[in-house]
C-alpha positions in Angstrom: 4.6 -29.9 -23.3 3.6 -27.0 -21.0 -0.1 -26.0 -20.7 -0.6 -22.6 -22.6 -3.0 -20.1 -21.1 -4.9 -17.5 -23.1 -4.5 -13.8 -22.3 -8.1 -13.7 -21.1 -7.4 -16.7 -18.8 -4.4 -14.8 -17.4 -6.5 -11.6 -16.9 -9.2 -13.6 -15.1 -6.5 -15.2 -12.9 -5.2 -11.7 -12.1 -8.7 -10.4 -11.2 -9.3 -13.4 -9.0 -6.0 -12.9 -7.2 -6.9 -9.2 -6.8 -10.2 -10.0 -5.2 -8.7 -12.7 -3.0 -5.9 -10.4 -1.8 -8.4 -7.6 -1.2 -10.7 -9.8 0.8 -7.8 -11.2 2.9 -6.3 -7.7 3.5 -3.2 -8.7 1.5 -2.6 -12.0 3.2 -2.0 -15.0 1.0 -4.4 -18.0 1.5 -3.2 -21.6 1.0 -5.0 -21.6 -2.3 -3.3 -18.4 -3.5 0.1 -19.7 -2.3 -0.4 -22.9 -4.3 -1.4 -20.9 -7.4 1.7 -18.7 -7.1 4.0 -21.7 -6.4 6.8 -21.9 -8.9 7.5 -25.5 -10.2 9.4 -26.9 -13.1 6.2 -27.6 -15.0 5.4 -24.5 -16.9 8.3 -22.6 -15.4 8.8 -20.2 -18.4 5.0 -19.4 -18.5 5.0 -18.9 -14.7 7.9 -16.5 -14.8 6.3 -14.5 -17.5 3.0 -14.6 -15.6 4.7 -13.3 -12.4 6.1 -10.4 -14.4 2.7 -9.7 -15.9 1.0 -9.9 -12.6 3.6 -7.7 -10.9 3.1 -5.1 -13.7 -0.7 -5.4 -13.2 -0.3 -4.8 -9.4 2.0 -1.9 -10.0 -0.6 -0.3 -12.3 -3.4 -0.9 -9.8 -1.2 0.6 -7.0 -0.6 3.7 -9.1 -4.3 3.9 -10.0 -5.3 3.8 -6.3 -2.6 6.2 -5.4 -4.0 8.6 -7.9 -7.5 8.0 -6.6 -6.3 8.9 -3.1 -4.7 12.1 -4.3 -7.9 13.0 -6.1 -9.9 12.1 -3.1 -7.7 14.4 -0.9 -8.2 17.2 -3.4 -12.0 16.7 -3.3 -11.9 16.6 0.5 -10.0 19.9 0.6 -12.3 21.5 -1.9 -15.4 20.4 0.0 -14.0 21.6 3.4 -13.2 24.9 1.8 -16.7 25.2 0.5 -18.1 24.4 3.9 -15.9 27.1 5.4 -17.1 29.7 2.8 -20.7 28.8 3.4 -20.3 29.2 7.2 -18.6 32.6 6.6 -21.6 33.6 4.4 -24.0 32.6 7.2 -22.0 34.5 9.8 -21.8 37.6 7.6 -25.5 37.4 6.9 -26.3 37.3 10.6 -24.0 40.2 11.3 -25.6 42.2 8.5 -29.1 41.4 9.7 -28.1 42.1 13.3 -29.3 38.8 14.5 -27.6 35.9 16.3 -29.7 33.1 14.8 -31.0 31.9 11.4 -33.7 29.2 11.3 -34.6 26.8 8.6 -37.4 24.2 8.7 -35.1 21.6 10.2 -31.9 23.3 11.1 -30.8 26.5 12.7 -27.5 28.4 13.0 -26.6 30.5 15.9 -23.7 32.9 16.6 -21.9 32.4 19.9 -20.8 35.2 22.2 -17.6 36.8 20.9 -14.4 35.3 22.3 -10.7 36.1 21.8 -8.9 34.3 19.0 -5.1 34.3 19.0 -3.5 35.5 15.8 0.3 35.2 15.5 1.4 37.8 13.0 5.1 37.3 13.2 6.6 34.3 15.1 10.1 35.8 15.2 8.9 38.8 17.2 7.2 36.8 19.9 9.5 36.7 23.0 11.3 33.4 23.8 9.5 33.0 27.1 6.4 32.1 25.0 8.0 29.1 23.3 8.6 25.6 24.3 11.3 23.2 23.4 10.6 19.9 21.6 13.2 17.2 21.2 12.8 14.7 18.4 15.1 11.6 18.3 15.4 10.0 14.9 17.5 6.9 14.1 20.5 7.7 11.9 20.3 4.6 9.8 23.3 5.4 7.7 25.5 5.9 10.8 24.2 2.7 12.3 24.9 0.7 9.1 28.4 2.3 8.8 29.2 1.4 12.4 28.0 -2.2 11.9 30.0 -2.5 8.7 33.2 -1.4 10.4 32.7 -4.1 13.1 31.2 -2.0 15.9 28.5 -3.7 17.9 25.3 -1.7 18.0 22.7 -2.9 20.5 19.3 -3.5 18.9 20.6 -3.5 15.3 22.2 -6.0 13.0 23.2 -6.4 9.3 21.4 -9.0 7.2 22.7 -10.2 3.8 20.0 -9.9 1.2 19.7 -10.4 -2.5 18.1 -7.9 -4.8 15.6 -9.2 -7.4 16.1 -7.6 -10.8 14.0 -8.0 -13.9 15.1 -8.0 -17.5 13.6 -8.6 -20.9 14.5 -12.1 -22.0 16.3 -11.8 -25.3 16.8 -15.5 -25.6 19.9 -17.6 -24.8 22.2 -15.6 -26.9 25.6 -15.0 -25.3 26.8 -11.4 -25.7 29.8 -11.1 -27.8 32.4 -8.4 -26.9 32.1 -5.4 -29.2 34.9 -4.9 -31.6 36.6 -1.6 -31.1 38.3 -0.1 -34.1 41.3 2.1 -33.6 40.5 5.1 -35.8 43.6 7.0 -34.8 45.8 4.8 -37.0 43.7 5.1 -40.1 43.5 8.9 -39.7 47.4 9.0 -39.5 47.9 7.0 -42.7 45.8 9.3 -44.8 
């Protein structure tokens, strides 16, 4: 009889794995590998636990991806606010006809005016003011096609791999072929 685990026990296992993975920068320790080992004892439960934990990790991944997006939005907002505040300080100094504003701990000073390049229309700038950049990128599809057709490509090879797919287990029922009724005959007889 296989040992049954409660949902809380599985959740605790997931959190422990999360912590261990985070502390080890994603590397599996011997203890974690042993925990994740699939053996015949409790195989069905282990398979289901794998699926649950993969779903859990996918959720966590999406959660942190969304946090990163939100953090980038905050960063952009904060940097824009800093830029606006600097413009207000600069405008204030120009209006007050001073090149310095002093606080109790900090001061702001305007530098001597300098030239700032502004490109209004890139298409109108003469070619002599451009430079060429060459970017080489691997054409992975062409390499794969060449290898599949038998051509040798130095530095590349094809490997045979299996894809792992997941399905909802609907039991050991064998699918029966669906019966197809020919409705054209019945329509003719009426």
